[in-house]
C-alpha positions in Angstrom: 195.3 32.0 75.8 196.6 28.9 78.0 195.2 27.8 81.0 198.1 25.6 82.6 197.0 23.8 85.5 199.2 24.9 88.8 201.0 21.3 89.3 202.1 21.2 85.4 203.2 25.0 86.2 205.4 23.9 88.8 206.9 20.8 86.8 207.3 23.3 83.7 208.5 26.4 85.3 211.6 27.2 83.4 210.3 26.6 80.1 207.0 28.0 80.7 209.0 31.3 81.9 211.1 31.4 78.9 207.7 31.5 76.7 206.3 34.2 78.6 209.3 36.1 78.4 209.0 35.4 74.4 205.3 36.5 74.4 203.6 33.8 74.8 201.4 35.1 77.9 199.7 32.1 80.2 197.7 31.6 82.8 197.9 29.4 86.1 194.9 27.6 87.2 193.9 25.5 90.4 191.1 23.2 90.2 190.4 24.7 86.6 189.9 28.7 88.3 192.1 31.2 87.0 194.7 32.3 89.5 197.0 34.9 88.2 198.5 35.6 84.5 201.7 35.4 83.8 203.5 37.7 81.3 206.8 39.1 80.2 207.4 42.2 81.9 208.2 44.6 79.3 204.6 43.1 77.6 202.5 46.4 76.9 199.6 47.1 79.4 196.0 46.3 78.6 195.4 49.8 78.5 198.5 50.6 75.9 196.8 47.6 73.5 193.8 49.2 73.8 193.2 52.5 71.5 189.2 53.4 72.0 188.2 56.3 69.6 190.6 55.5 67.7 188.8 55.9 64.4 186.6 58.5 66.2 184.5 60.9 63.1 185.5 58.3 60.7 182.9 56.3 60.7 179.1 57.0 60.5 176.7 54.3 62.7 172.9 54.7 61.2 170.3 55.5 63.8 168.4 52.4 62.7 171.3 50.5 63.9 169.8 48.1 66.6 166.9 47.7 63.8 168.7 47.0 61.1 168.2 43.5 59.2 164.9 43.3 61.8 162.6 42.6 58.9 164.7 39.9 57.5 165.0 38.3 60.4 161.6 38.0 61.3 160.8 36.7 58.3 163.3 33.7 58.7 162.4 33.2 62.5 159.1 34.7 62.8 158.0 38.0 65.0 157.7 36.5 67.9 153.9 36.5 67.9 151.7 33.5 67.8 
């Protein structure tokens, strides 16, 4: 997402608002620190856009998921012991 300096935002506010209304949100920052996010009013909220668990029961994660490929990684980079 674009980060716009507050001075630039004041200078180009009309154009930026039009872009946000057309689905191009942006962040206004002051001294590089993000202050606000400008989005269209009809933009979906994050909670609506993110559907956690939508594939629940359709994918199986192996019990050893965290260790998958461990032998190959150790072979490439060493086991961490000297």
